[in-house]
matplotlib code that plots the C-alpha trace (Angstrom):
import matplotlib.pyplot as plt

x = [-23.2, -23.8, -21.4, -19.3, -18.3, -15.4, -13.8, -10.1, -7.4, -4.8, -1.6, 0.6, -1.0, -0.4, -0.8, 1.3, -1.5, -1.1, -4.5, -5.1, -7.6, -10.5, -10.9, -13.9, -13.3, -16.0, -15.8, -18.0, -17.4, -13.8, -12.9, -12.5, -12.1, -11.0, -11.9, -11.0, -14.0, -12.2, -12.6, -9.5, -9.3, -6.7, -5.6, -6.3, -10.0, -10.6, -12.3, -10.8, -13.4, -16.4, -14.8, -16.0, -14.8, -14.9, -16.6, -19.8, -18.4, -20.1, -17.0, -17.4, -21.1, -20.7, -17.9, -19.8, -22.9, -20.9, -19.4, -22.9, -24.0, -21.1, -22.0, -25.7, -24.8, -22.7, -25.6, -28.0, -25.8, -25.4, -29.2, -29.7, -27.3, -28.9, -32.3, -31.0, -30.3, -27.0, -23.4, -21.5, -18.6, -16.9, -15.4, -18.9, -19.9, -16.8, -17.4, -21.0, -20.0, -17.5, -20.0, -18.2, -21.0, -19.1, -18.4, -15.5, -16.1, -14.5, -13.3, -11.7, -9.9, -8.6, -7.1, -5.5, -3.8, -2.8, -1.1, 0.8, 1.9, 2.9, 5.1, 6.8, 7.6, 11.0, 10.6, 8.6, 6.1, 6.3, 4.8, 3.1, 1.3, 0.1, -1.2, -3.1, -4.7, -5.8, -7.4, -9.2, -10.4, -11.8, -13.6, -15.1, -16.2, -17.8, -19.6, -20.9, -22.1, -23.7, -25.3, -26.1, -25.9, -23.3, -19.8, -18.9, -20.1, -19.9, -17.7, -20.4, -22.8, -20.5, -21.7, -22.1, -24.6, -22.4, -19.4, -21.5, -23.0, -19.4, -18.4, -21.4, -20.7, -17.0, -18.0, -21.0, -19.9, -16.2, -16.4, -13.7, -12.4, -12.6, -8.9, -9.1, -12.1, -10.1, -7.4, -10.0, -11.4, -7.9, -7.3, -10.6, -10.1, -6.7, -8.1, -10.8, -8.1, -6.6, -9.9, -10.1, -6.6, -7.6, -10.6, -13.1, -14.5, -14.7, -14.3, -13.6, -16.8, -14.8, -14.8, -18.3, -17.5, -15.4, -13.6, -13.2, -10.0, -9.0, -5.6, -3.9, -2.6, 1.2, 2.4, 6.1, 8.4, 10.0, 13.7, 12.8, 10.9, 13.6, 16.2, 14.0, 14.0, 17.7, 18.9, 16.6, 18.4, 16.7, 17.8, 15.6, 17.5, 14.6, 13.3, 16.8, 17.2, 13.8, 14.6, 17.8, 16.0, 13.3, 15.9, 17.8, 14.6, 14.2, 17.7, 17.5, 13.8, 13.8, 10.6, 10.2, 10.3, 13.5, 15.3, 14.3, 16.3, 19.2, 22.5, 26.2, 26.0, 23.5, 26.2, 28.3, 30.8, 29.5, 31.2, 31.7, 33.7, 31.1, 28.9, 25.5, 22.6, 21.5, 18.5, 15.5, 12.2, 10.2, 7.0, 7.4, 10.9, 12.2, 15.8, 16.6, 19.9, 20.3, 23.3, 24.4, 24.3, 26.7, 24.0, 22.7, 26.2, 26.9, 23.8, 25.1, 28.5, 26.7, 25.1, 28.0, 28.8, 25.3, 24.8, 21.4, 22.7, 25.7, 23.6, 21.1, 23.6, 21.7, 22.8, 20.1, 18.1, 14.6, 11.6, 8.2, 6.4, 3.7, 6.3, 8.1, 5.0, 4.1, 7.5, 7.4, 4.2, 6.3, 9.1, 6.7, 5.4, 8.9, 10.0, 6.8, 5.9, 2.1, 2.2, 1.7, 5.1, 5.4, 7.9, 5.7, 6.2, 9.9, 9.8, 7.7, 10.1, 12.9, 10.9, 10.0, 12.2, 15.4, 15.3, 12.7, 12.9, 16.6, 16.3, 16.8, 14.9, 11.7, 12.9, 15.9, 13.8, 11.4, 14.3, 15.8, 12.4, 11.9, 8.6, 7.3, 5.5, 6.5, 2.9, 3.4, 6.4, 4.5, 2.2, 5.1, 5.7, 2.1, 2.5, 5.4, 3.5, 0.8, 3.5, 4.9, 1.4, 0.8, 4.2, 3.5, 0.4, 2.8, 4.4, 3.0, 2.3, 4.2]
y = [-5.4, -2.1, 0.8, 1.7, 5.3, 6.4, 9.8, 10.1, 12.7, 12.7, 12.7, 13.1, 16.5, 18.5, 22.2, 25.0, 25.8, 22.1, 21.1, 18.1, 17.7, 15.3, 12.7, 10.6, 7.0, 4.8, 1.1, -1.1, -4.7, -4.6, -1.5, 1.9, 5.6, 8.6, 12.3, 15.4, 17.0, 20.4, 20.4, 20.8, 19.8, 19.9, 16.4, 17.1, 17.9, 14.7, 11.6, 8.6, 6.1, 8.4, 10.0, 13.4, 16.6, 16.5, 19.0, 21.1, 24.3, 26.0, 25.0, 21.3, 21.3, 23.0, 20.7, 17.6, 18.7, 19.2, 15.7, 14.3, 16.0, 14.5, 11.0, 11.6, 12.7, 9.6, 7.4, 9.2, 8.7, 5.0, 4.6, 6.3, 3.9, 0.9, 2.1, 2.2, -1.6, -1.4, -2.0, 0.7, 1.0, 3.5, 5.4, 6.1, 7.3, 9.5, 11.0, 11.8, 13.3, 15.6, 16.5, 14.4, 12.9, 11.9, 8.2, 6.8, 4.8, 1.8, 3.8, 6.4, 3.6, 2.2, 5.6, 5.8, 2.4, 3.1, 6.3, 4.3, 1.9, 4.6, 6.4, 3.2, 1.7, 0.1, -0.1, -3.2, -2.3, -2.5, -0.5, -3.8, -4.0, -0.4, -1.3, -4.3, -2.3, 0.3, -2.4, -3.7, -0.1, 0.3, -3.0, -1.8, 1.5, -0.3, -2.6, 0.3, 2.1, -0.8, -2.6, 0.3, 3.4, 4.8, 6.2, 5.4, 3.0, 3.6, 1.2, 0.6, -0.6, -3.3, -6.8, -10.3, -9.2, -6.5, -8.8, -11.6, -9.2, -8.1, -11.8, -12.5, -9.3, -10.2, -13.7, -12.6, -9.2, -10.0, -13.8, -13.9, -17.3, -18.3, -17.4, -14.1, -13.1, -14.2, -11.6, -8.8, -10.0, -10.2, -6.5, -5.4, -7.5, -5.9, -2.4, -3.2, -4.5, -1.0, 0.5, -1.7, -0.7, 3.0, 2.4, 3.2, -0.4, -2.6, -5.9, -6.9, -8.0, -10.7, -12.7, -13.9, -14.5, -17.4, -16.6, -19.8, -20.6, -23.5, -25.1, -23.1, -25.1, -24.7, -25.6, -26.6, -28.3, -31.7, -32.4, -33.8, -30.7, -28.4, -30.3, -30.0, -26.2, -26.1, -28.1, -26.7, -24.7, -21.3, -19.1, -16.0, -13.8, -12.3, -15.8, -17.1, -14.2, -14.9, -18.6, -17.8, -15.5, -18.1, -20.8, -18.4, -18.1, -21.9, -22.2, -19.3, -19.1, -15.3, -13.7, -11.5, -8.3, -9.3, -10.5, -7.2, -5.2, -7.7, -5.8, -6.4, -5.5, -8.3, -10.9, -11.5, -14.0, -16.1, -17.5, -20.7, -18.8, -19.3, -16.8, -16.0, -13.7, -11.6, -9.4, -8.0, -9.2, -6.6, -8.2, -8.3, -6.8, -10.1, -10.9, -13.8, -15.6, -17.8, -19.9, -19.2, -22.5, -23.1, -23.0, -19.7, -18.3, -19.2, -17.2, -14.2, -14.5, -14.7, -11.3, -9.6, -7.1, -6.9, -3.2, -2.8, -4.3, -2.0, 1.2, 0.3, -1.2, -4.5, -8.1, -9.4, -7.8, -8.3, -7.3, -6.3, -9.1, -9.0, -9.5, -12.2, -14.3, -13.8, -14.9, -17.9, -19.0, -19.2, -21.0, -23.6, -24.3, -24.6, -27.0, -29.0, -28.1, -28.3, -26.4, -22.6, -21.2, -18.1, -16.6, -18.0, -21.5, -20.9, -20.0, -23.0, -25.2, -24.1, -24.8, -28.3, -29.9, -28.1, -28.1, -30.1, -33.0, -33.1, -33.4, -29.7, -29.2, -27.3, -24.7, -24.0, -23.6, -21.3, -19.0, -19.0, -18.1, -15.3, -16.7, -15.0, -18.2, -21.9, -22.6, -21.0, -23.3, -26.4, -26.0, -27.2, -30.1, -31.2, -31.1, -33.5, -35.8, -35.9, -36.6, -39.5, -40.9, -40.6, -42.2, -45.1, -46.0, -47.1, -49.7, -53.1, -55.3, -58.5]
z = [29.6, 31.5, 31.2, 34.3, 35.0, 37.2, 38.0, 38.8, 39.2, 36.4, 38.5, 35.4, 34.6, 37.8, 37.4, 38.9, 41.5, 42.7, 41.3, 39.1, 36.2, 36.9, 34.1, 33.5, 32.6, 31.2, 30.4, 28.2, 27.1, 28.3, 26.4, 28.1, 27.1, 29.1, 28.7, 30.6, 32.4, 32.4, 36.2, 38.5, 42.1, 44.9, 45.8, 49.5, 48.7, 46.7, 48.1, 46.1, 47.2, 46.5, 43.4, 44.5, 46.3, 50.1, 52.3, 52.0, 50.5, 47.6, 45.4, 46.4, 45.7, 42.4, 41.4, 42.4, 40.6, 37.4, 37.8, 38.3, 35.1, 33.2, 34.4, 33.6, 30.0, 29.5, 30.7, 28.4, 25.4, 26.3, 26.6, 23.2, 21.5, 23.3, 22.0, 18.4, 18.7, 16.7, 17.5, 19.4, 21.8, 24.1, 21.1, 19.8, 23.3, 23.5, 20.1, 20.9, 24.2, 22.4, 19.7, 17.0, 15.0, 11.8, 11.5, 9.6, 6.4, 4.7, 1.6, 3.9, 5.7, 2.4, 1.7, 5.2, 4.8, 1.2, 2.3, 4.9, 2.1, -0.2, 2.3, 3.2, -0.2, 0.1, 3.9, 4.2, 1.4, -2.3, -5.2, -6.3, -2.9, -3.4, -6.9, -5.5, -2.8, -5.4, -7.4, -4.3, -3.5, -7.0, -6.7, -3.4, -5.0, -7.9, -5.5, -3.4, -6.5, -8.3, -5.2, -2.8, -4.9, -2.5, -2.6, 1.0, 3.7, 7.4, 9.3, 12.0, 9.3, 8.0, 9.0, 7.6, 5.0, 3.6, 3.3, 1.8, -0.8, -1.7, -2.1, -4.4, -6.4, -7.0, -8.3, -10.4, -11.8, -12.4, -12.6, -10.0, -8.8, -5.2, -4.7, -6.5, -4.4, -1.3, -2.2, -2.2, 1.1, 2.5, 1.7, 3.2, 6.3, 6.7, 6.4, 8.9, 11.3, 11.0, 11.9, 15.0, 16.0, 15.6, 17.9, 15.0, 15.4, 18.5, 16.5, 12.9, 11.1, 9.3, 12.5, 11.5, 7.8, 6.6, 3.3, 1.3, -0.7, -3.0, -3.4, -6.1, -9.1, -9.4, -12.8, -13.1, -15.6, -15.2, -15.8, -19.2, -20.2, -18.9, -21.0, -24.1, -23.7, -22.8, -25.7, -28.4, -31.0, -31.4, -34.2, -33.5, -31.1, -29.2, -28.4, -27.5, -25.0, -23.4, -23.2, -21.3, -18.9, -18.3, -17.6, -15.3, -13.3, -13.3, -11.8, -9.3, -8.3, -8.8, -9.9, -13.0, -10.9, -9.2, -12.3, -13.9, -11.3, -10.9, -10.9, -10.3, -6.6, -6.0, -6.8, -3.8, -2.5, 0.4, 3.4, 1.4, -1.2, -3.8, -5.7, -4.3, -5.4, -2.4, -3.2, -1.4, -3.0, -4.8, -3.6, 0.2, 0.9, 2.4, 1.6, -0.8, -0.7, -3.7, -4.5, -8.0, -9.8, -12.7, -15.4, -14.1, -13.8, -17.4, -18.5, -16.7, -18.4, -21.8, -21.3, -19.4, -22.2, -23.7, -24.7, -23.1, -19.8, -19.8, -20.4, -17.7, -15.2, -15.2, -15.7, -18.0, -21.0, -19.6, -21.7, -20.3, -18.5, -21.2, -24.0, -22.0, -21.6, -25.3, -26.4, -24.0, -25.8, -29.0, -27.2, -25.8, -29.3, -30.7, -28.0, -28.0, -24.4, -23.8, -20.5, -20.5, -19.9, -17.7, -15.3, -12.5, -13.9, -13.9, -10.2, -9.4, -11.3, -9.2, -6.0, -7.1, -9.8, -9.0, -5.2, -3.3, -5.8, -5.2, -1.4, -0.5, 2.9, 2.6, 5.2, 3.0, -0.1, 1.8, 2.7, -0.9, -2.3, 0.2, 1.5, 4.6, 5.6, 5.4, 4.5, 1.1, 0.4, 1.6, -1.4, -3.6, -1.2, -1.6, -5.4, -5.2, -3.0, -5.7, -8.3, -6.3, -6.0, -9.7, -10.5, -8.1, -10.1, -12.9, -10.6, -11.4, -8.4, -8.7]

ax = plt.figure().add_subplot(projection="3d")
ax.plot(x, y, z, "-o")
ax.set_aspect("equal")
plt.show()
């Protein structure tokens, strides 16, 4: 598509001498850019249709010659970019016209977005999100260094090959699964969307690249397995505490991060007169409203006056996530559970065995879990469909 060039008076910038600045507007592929020509014209001396000064005075001739020169420069720059046979847009033309030669890079854009996240932690972003983007940025830096011998890569040079090379690198160098690689792609795609929004790119290169994902495996406990853990007599105090916190997660659906910060002010009385946990998720900032079931309430009572809780102002004595998962491994051995217990398994158990399996609507479960998308919760529903199918295989046809 050819570029179109127009000149117009900027009526919003009238000067004291009643003249208006002449702006040049150029449009390419549906996108446009504007720039001041530093030329000022009286409204009465301007021909809107011809986009030039009227009359044959020396001022009119000089002004029109200058406007012709601006148009000629834009066309020259356009033709230069065309001859290079690479992607460009009106922003590139504008930068060239202004003498701005530097092109923005993908590593730079990661930094821009990470600064936005960091300055808005607690306001829609979390420290965990920042940590994940830092990891993605480091993966990108390693990729650029190992594959291209570079520390930066210009946005305009990112295409299908670059993204595909990155995908292959993640899976070969780090042995990343399809879903793990998808997370890194998701972050880079988001950063490139920011670049598009800032007019550094005309379109996101990911439009031509399909990132594959696989259905994640959600491990959860059955009622029978839950009962085994609940009823098992555990003499070792550290394991008994971790067992209680794990079960609390099973009956509330709270993540490790949210249980770690659970305090007295998070327990409130709802409109139904019953106790609720109301907390903003650490992961995405969305608000969770969880009915406090009797079993979970009893666990909180058990640790009401626990010394560590009192000193920290928290409701439960939570260890580091690493220690929690290590102790849960011991608990699974003691209880004869073959599944790998983790705080994630507890949350999944709440979504399936405790709620969906007992007829709680999926929309309600989604809100309790603080999911931003119902699609995330539907994964658990598909798990239950699979379980039903497996159970039905046991039915003998009479």
